Structure formats: C-alpha cells, structure tokens
C-alpha positions as CSV (number, residue, x, y, z in Angstrom):
1,M,0.2,-0.1,0.5
2,I,1.4,3.6,-1.0
3,A,0.3,5.5,1.6
4,F,1.4,8.8,0.1
5,V,3.5,10.5,-1.9
6,Q,5.9,13.7,-2.0
7,G,8.3,15.3,-3.6
8,P,8.6,18.3,-6.9
9,V,5.6,17.9,-9.4
10,A,7.5,17.3,-12.5
11,A,4.3,17.6,-14.9
12,I,0.8,18.4,-14.8
13,T,-1.7,16.9,-17.5
14,P,-5.4,16.8,-17.4
15,G,-6.4,14.2,-14.7
16,S,-3.1,13.6,-13.6
17,A,0.4,14.6,-12.0
18,V,3.5,12.9,-12.4
19,I,5.6,13.2,-8.7
20,E,9.2,12.6,-8.5
21,V,10.1,10.7,-5.8
22,G,13.5,9.5,-4.9
23,G,14.2,10.1,-8.9
24,V,11.3,8.1,-9.9
25,G,8.4,9.7,-11.5
26,M,4.7,8.6,-10.4
27,L,2.2,9.4,-12.2
28,V,-0.9,10.0,-9.9
29,K,-4.7,10.3,-10.9
30,C,-6.2,13.4,-9.5
31,T,-9.5,15.4,-9.7
32,P,-9.5,18.8,-11.0
33,R,-9.3,20.8,-7.9
34,T,-6.5,18.8,-6.7
35,L,-4.5,19.5,-9.9
36,A,-5.5,23.4,-9.4
37,E,-3.4,23.3,-6.4
38,L,-0.2,21.9,-7.6
39,R,2.4,23.6,-9.4
40,I,5.4,22.4,-11.8
41,G,9.0,22.5,-9.9
42,Q,7.3,23.3,-6.4
43,H,6.9,20.6,-3.8
44,A,3.5,18.8,-3.5
45,R,2.5,15.7,-0.7
46,L,-0.8,14.1,-1.9
47,T,-2.4,10.6,0.0
48,T,-2.7,8.1,-2.6
49,A,-4.8,5.0,-2.8
50,L,-4.0,2.1,-5.0
51,I,-5.7,0.3,-7.2
52,V,-4.5,-3.2,-8.6
53,K,-6.1,-5.0,-11.4
54,E,-4.7,-7.8,-13.8
55,E,-3.7,-5.9,-16.3
56,S,-2.4,-2.5,-14.7
57,L,-1.7,-0.6,-11.4
58,T,-3.0,2.8,-11.1
59,L,-2.4,5.3,-8.2
60,Y,-4.5,8.3,-7.1
61,G,-4.0,11.1,-5.5
62,F,-5.9,13.3,-3.0
63,A,-5.8,16.7,-1.4
64,D,-6.1,15.1,2.2
65,E,-6.9,11.9,4.0
66,D,-11.0,12.9,3.9
67,E,-10.8,12.8,0.3
68,R,-9.1,9.7,-0.1
69,A,-11.7,7.8,2.8
70,T,-14.6,9.0,0.9
71,F,-13.0,7.7,-2.5
72,D,-12.5,4.0,-0.5
73,V,-16.4,4.5,0.5
74,L,-17.2,5.0,-3.2
75,L,-15.9,2.4,-4.1
76,T,-17.6,-0.1,-2.2
77,A,-20.7,0.2,-4.3
78,S,-21.6,-2.2,-6.6
79,G,-20.8,-1.0,-10.0
80,V,-18.7,2.1,-9.2
81,A,-15.0,2.0,-11.0
82,A,-12.3,4.2,-9.9
83,T,-13.1,6.4,-12.7
84,M,-16.5,7.1,-11.0
85,A,-15.3,7.3,-7.7
86,L,-13.0,10.2,-8.8
87,A,-15.5,12.0,-11.0
88,M,-17.6,12.1,-8.1
89,L,-14.9,13.8,-5.9
90,A,-14.1,15.7,-9.0
91,V,-18.1,17.4,-8.6
92,F,-18.3,17.5,-4.7
93,T,-16.3,17.2,-1.7
94,P,-16.7,14.9,0.9
95,D,-18.9,16.6,3.0
96,E,-21.5,18.0,0.0
97,L,-21.5,14.1,-0.9
98,R,-22.7,13.1,2.9
99,R,-24.9,15.9,2.3
100,A,-26.5,14.8,-0.6
101,V,-26.9,11.7,0.9
102,A,-27.9,12.7,4.2
103,Q,-31.0,14.7,2.7
104,G,-31.6,12.0,0.2
105,D,-30.8,13.8,-3.0
106,A,-30.8,12.1,-6.0
107,K,-30.9,15.0,-8.4
108,S,-27.2,16.0,-7.2
109,L,-25.8,13.3,-7.6
110,T,-27.3,12.8,-11.4
111,A,-24.4,15.9,-12.0
112,V,-21.7,13.2,-12.3
113,P,-21.1,12.4,-15.9
114,R,-22.8,8.7,-16.4
115,I,-24.9,8.6,-12.8
116,G,-28.3,9.1,-14.4
117,P,-31.4,8.8,-11.7
118,K,-31.8,5.0,-11.3
119,L,-28.3,4.8,-10.6
120,A,-27.9,7.9,-8.2
121,Q,-31.3,6.1,-6.2
122,K,-29.3,3.1,-6.2
123,L,-26.2,4.8,-4.8
124,L,-28.0,6.8,-1.9
125,L,-29.5,3.8,-0.6
126,E,-25.7,2.3,-0.5
127,Y,-24.1,4.9,1.3
128,K,-26.8,5.9,3.4
129,D,-24.8,4.1,6.1
130,K,-21.4,4.5,5.0
131,L,-20.4,8.0,4.5
132,G,-21.2,9.2,8.0
133,V,-22.6,13.1,8.6
134,P,-21.4,16.1,6.9
135,H,-18.8,17.5,9.1
136,G,-20.4,20.8,9.3
137,G,-20.9,23.6,7.0
138,V,-18.9,23.3,3.1
139,P,-15.7,24.3,3.4
140,A,-14.7,28.3,1.9
141,Q,-13.5,27.9,-1.9
142,K,-9.7,28.9,-1.9
143,P,-8.4,30.9,-4.8
144,V,-6.1,29.5,-7.0
145,A,-2.7,30.9,-6.8
146,A,-1.6,32.5,-10.5
147,G,-0.3,29.6,-12.4
148,P,0.6,29.2,-15.9
149,A,-3.0,27.8,-17.5
150,P,-5.6,30.1,-17.1
151,W,-8.4,28.8,-15.2
152,S,-10.3,28.2,-18.7
153,E,-7.7,25.7,-19.9
154,Q,-7.7,23.9,-16.6
155,L,-11.6,23.6,-16.4
156,H,-12.0,22.3,-20.0
157,A,-9.0,19.8,-19.8
158,A,-11.2,18.5,-16.5
159,L,-13.8,18.5,-18.9
160,V,-12.1,16.6,-21.5
161,G,-11.2,14.2,-18.7
162,L,-14.5,13.3,-17.6
163,G,-15.3,12.7,-21.1
164,Y,-17.4,14.9,-22.9
165,A,-15.9,16.0,-26.6
166,P,-13.7,19.1,-27.1
167,R,-16.8,20.5,-28.5
168,E,-19.2,20.4,-25.6
169,A,-16.1,20.9,-23.2
170,D,-15.7,24.8,-25.1
171,E,-19.6,25.4,-25.2
172,A,-19.4,24.6,-21.2
173,V,-16.3,27.1,-20.4
174,T,-18.3,29.7,-22.7
175,A,-21.1,29.4,-20.4
176,V,-19.6,30.0,-17.5
177,T,-16.8,32.6,-18.5
178,P,-19.4,35.7,-17.5
179,D,-20.3,34.9,-14.4
180,A,-16.5,33.6,-13.5
181,E,-15.2,36.9,-14.4
182,A,-17.9,38.9,-13.0
183,Q,-17.2,37.1,-9.7
184,S,-13.6,37.0,-10.0
185,V,-14.1,33.3,-9.6
186,T,-11.1,31.1,-10.6
187,D,-12.0,27.9,-8.0
188,V,-11.8,25.0,-10.9
189,G,-13.6,23.1,-8.4
190,A,-16.6,25.8,-8.3
191,L,-16.7,26.3,-12.4
192,L,-16.6,22.5,-12.8
193,K,-20.0,22.0,-11.4
194,S,-21.1,25.1,-12.6
195,A,-20.0,23.9,-16.3
196,L,-21.7,20.3,-15.6
197,R,-25.2,21.5,-14.9
198,T,-25.2,23.7,-18.1
199,L,-24.4,20.4,-20.1
200,A,-26.5,18.5,-17.9
201,R,-28.9,21.2,-19.3
202,T,-28.4,20.7,-22.7
203,R,-28.0,17.1,-23.1
C-alpha cells in the first residue's frame, strides 16, 4: 500500500500529475480541484490509493485524508469503478457528498457524468450508512494561485477528462465565463460544477 507520495511536481496533465519520488516519476490520477493546487517544480504531498488490476496498477492522489477515505467508501458500491469515484470527487467535496446522501438528494448526484436517476437512487441506498454525517458547513473555496495555465484551460481539460467532447467542453467554458469573470471566481472545482450543470441542461 502506498499511503502517500511527496516530492517536486514534474508534470501536470489533464487528470493526472507526475510527482518525482527518489528520482522516479510517479503518475498520480487526481481531481481537477487537487490538480489546480499543484505547480510544476513545487513540492507537493498527496495522500494516495493504489488500485490493482490484472493488467494495471493505478495510483490515485488526493489533497487530504478525508478525500482519500471518501474515495475508498465510494468504491464499495456495486458498479462504481475508480474512474466514477474520482468523477464524484471532481464534482463534490466529501462533505457535499455526505450532505447529498443524508438529504436523499438523488438529483444532485446526476450532475456526475454517467450517473443517471436510477443509479443515483441506488447509490443513495448503498452509501446511506457508510459516508457518515456531514462534518459541518461546506469549506470555503480557496482561490487558485496564479499559474501558467488559466482557469479556462484547466476547466476544459477537466471536462474532457470526464468524457465530454472538446466541442462540449468549449461550450461549457464559454457558458460559465461571464459569471466567473464578474465574480472573479477562479476555483476550478466550483467552476466545474457550474459547467456540468450547463451541460446537463443541453443534453
């Protein structure tokens, strides 16, 4: 079990980062929110979960232990693979997921790509006694430090990484740009939720 990785960030790609650990580049799949906090050349520490399959070993990285523990719980539901669990954490913080499950809010879960109404209802039942109660209010969004890629590029890459076509990602970025600029919002996680709501209305 690889509990965490730490070291300088060697590369950032849509959906993943490469962390240099002892001269070895570790490819770690992350949520857009986690990737938005990383900067190439800067030191990073990510809590991790290793998924082992016959044909592959995949390392998933998280900003904190709560996110990693929530990822583990999400995987306990039948039909939920690591990619879907990561997609849920791309749309919701752990506490937002707890609140949605506690309130029986199936509609909010359908904002996650590939989760329809039937699956959302099923997941509510499966997670009801596993995710626990919300820890409190939803944490305030942290502004993203200035970096080489603007928020629009990060958001576009996140949407493509979730399975949307580049054209759909372009349209979603365009749709949220006015509000993002008017409110000076650059948090990729918050913008991703707005973009997903826009895409859900157009499908």
